[in-house]
N, C-alpha and C positions, 0 to 999 in steps of 0.2 A: 341714590337720591336724584331728584329731578333738578335740572339745572334752574336756577332763579332767574325770573325775568330781569333783562337789563335796564339801559336807559334809554328814554324816549324824550324827543323834542315834538311837540304839537304847536304849530303856528295858528293864528286866529283863535287862541284858546279862550277867549274872554267870554264866548256866549256860543249858543247853538251846537253844531256838529263838533266843533272844536273842543269846546268845554265838556260836551258829554263823551268824546272819545278820551280825553284827559281824566276824566273821574274814572272811566271804565279801566283805563290801563293802569291807575294808581291802585284800584280795586284788586286788579290782577297780579300786583306785587311789583310793578314797574317803578323805577325812579324817573320822575317826569319833570321837564322843563316846560313850563307854558309860557308862551310867546304871543303878546299882543300889543297894541298901542296903549290900552288903558290898565294901567298896573293896579289900580283898586280893584277892576272887576277880577282880574286875575288871582289876585290875593284872596277875594271872595270866594272864588271857585276851590282853592286850596283849603281854605277853612271848611267849605261845605263837604269835602273829601274825608274828613276826619281820619287822615292817616298821619304817621309821625312825621313832623316837620322836616325831618331831613331827608325825606323821600320826595319832597316837591319843591320846585324852585320857579319862582315868577320873575320874568325879566321882560322889561317894556321894550317892545320890538316894533319897528316899522319894516316890513320885509321889502318895500321898494327902495330902501336906503341901503347900499352895500356896507356901510360902516356899522349901522345898526345890525344887519344880519351876521356881521363878522363877531361883533360883541357878544351876540347870543351864543354863538358856537364857541367861542373862547371861554365865556362863563361856563358852560356846560362842560367843557374839557376840564377847565380848572376845580370845578365842584365835584364832579362825577367820575373823571378820569377816562371817560370814553363815550362813544354813542352807538347804540344798537338799531335804534327805529328813528326815522324823520317822517312825521305825517305832516306833508304839505298841504295845509287845510285853508290858510289865509285866503279870503276871496271878497270881490265885491261886484256889483253890476251897476251900469249906467241907468239913467231914467228911461223909461219904456216909451222912447218916442221915435217916430220915423228916422231911418238911418240918415237921410240928408239933413235933419236937423240937428244931429249931435256936434257937439263942439269937439275941437281936437282937444281941449282939456279933459273932456268927459272920456274921450276914446284912451288916451294916455294914461289916465288915473287907473282904469280897468286893466290895461294891458301891463302897465307897471307892477301892479299889485298881484294879479292872477298869473301871470307868465314871467316875468323878469323876477318877481318874488321868489317864485318856486325854483326858478333856474339859479339864483343866488344862493339859496338854503342848500339846493341839491350840490353845488360847487363845495361849499364848506363842509356838508355832511361826507362827501365822498373822500376829502383831504383828511379828515378825521379816521373814517372807516378803513381806508387803505392802510394806514400806517400804525393802527393800534393792533395790540396782540391781547386776544384772539383777533384776528383780521377779519374785517367785513361787516356787513349790516344790512338793514333794509330800508328802503324808500317807499313811502305810500304817498301817491299824489290823489289828491281829491279832484277828480274830473267833474263829470256831468253828463245828465242824458244829452245836454247841449252839445256835447263833444261828437254827437252824431246826428241829432236832429235839432234844429233851431226852434225857438219860439218866436212869434213876431215882435219886431223892434227889439231885437238883442243881439245886434251886430258884434259889439265889443266883447260882450262875454260869451257868446257863441264861436267868435274867432279865438279868444283866448284858452277855451276849453279845447277846441280842435287842437290847437298848438300843445296843450298839455299832453294830449295823447301822443303827439310826436317826441315830446321831451321823454315821456316814459319809456317808450321804444328804444329811443337813443340811450338813455340811462341804464336800461336793461342790458343792452349790448356793451356799452363802453364799461359796466361796472362788473361783468363776467369775471375778467382776470383778476379782481380784488375781492372775490366772494362776495360782492354787493348785488342784492336782489332789488328789482324795482317793480312796484304795482301800481295799479289805478283803480280807484272805486268809483264808480259813476252811480250818483245819488238821485232819485226822483222824489221830489216833494216830501222831505223829512219835515216833521213838524217843529219849526223853530220861528222866531220872531221874523226871520226874513221872508218866510212863507205863509205869514197869517193873513196876507191879502188873498190868498186861495180860497178861503173860507167865504170870501164875499163875491168871488168870481174873477177870473182872469181872460184876457184876451186869447182868443183861438184864432188859427190860420185862416177860419171861414169867416171871421169877422164877429162871431158871437162870444158873449162873456159868460163862462161856465164856472162854476163852483167845482173845484178839484179835490180829491180825497188826498190826504195826507197820512204819514206813518208816523210813529212814536220814534223819536230820535235815538233811543236806546236801542233800538234795532240796528242801526248805523254804527252806533258806538260798539256793538258786540261783533260786527263784521269787520271793524278795523281792528279789534283785539285778536280775532283770529287770523287776519292775514299778518299781524305783527308777529304772532307767536308760532309760526311755521318755522322749522328748521331752515338753514339757508340754501339747503339742496332741493327745496320746493318752494313754488311760488305761485300765487294767485296773480296772474298776469293782468287780467281785466275782471271786476267784479261789478255786476249791476244789481242795485237793489232800490226797490221802488214801491210806490202805493201800486197795489194790482190793478186797479181799474182807472189809473190816471191816464190821459192820453200820451202814449208813447209809440206803441206798436201800431203802425198805420196812422200814425198822427197826421191830421189832414186839416 
């Protein structure tokens, strides 16, 4: 008999990629803890899933707050007893303005959410995964194509995603001894509310404003499920999923 899927935490689960991934994991049979700042939207997502209530849990979470992150993982352990998958998805960007016009508060907000939030969640996940029985688990970080190539006026977001790539590699190395695998999924133009502006045109490096193609977020959700479902002796270290014709390869 095949082993039943385990327990997953998804941050930033109230909308977009996080919501789609949460619903896909639930449909695959996982027990899923959905974390985000808007509890009402988390509960709405669970209702949309139409899975038994005991398989999904909504927890109001601010990933930039260490106490809030700790509470998320403690609640997961209390309700489900273990943790098999963490999808570090919560993220944000700053206004698309010239680097020199960004405020310190705008910079800190992005770094605290995208980078420090992923770090705090990773710490908590490792503490659970290395001490549970059976031991181990998988951490999946939501990177970005910006982890490799920036867009204009995106310094805080780009810096945070470059740092996520470093966190992914460090977690992969440090987690080996505890049977903890770490992956990164780099996504280009998933069709969510955050990328709606691309349908009207976004600034390119050469100064033009160009409409960019997007892909159905369901493709991303299926990719996350695939990464999550691998046995722990196999790992997708880095995956790129993107709109085929978006400006990335040779972006200029």
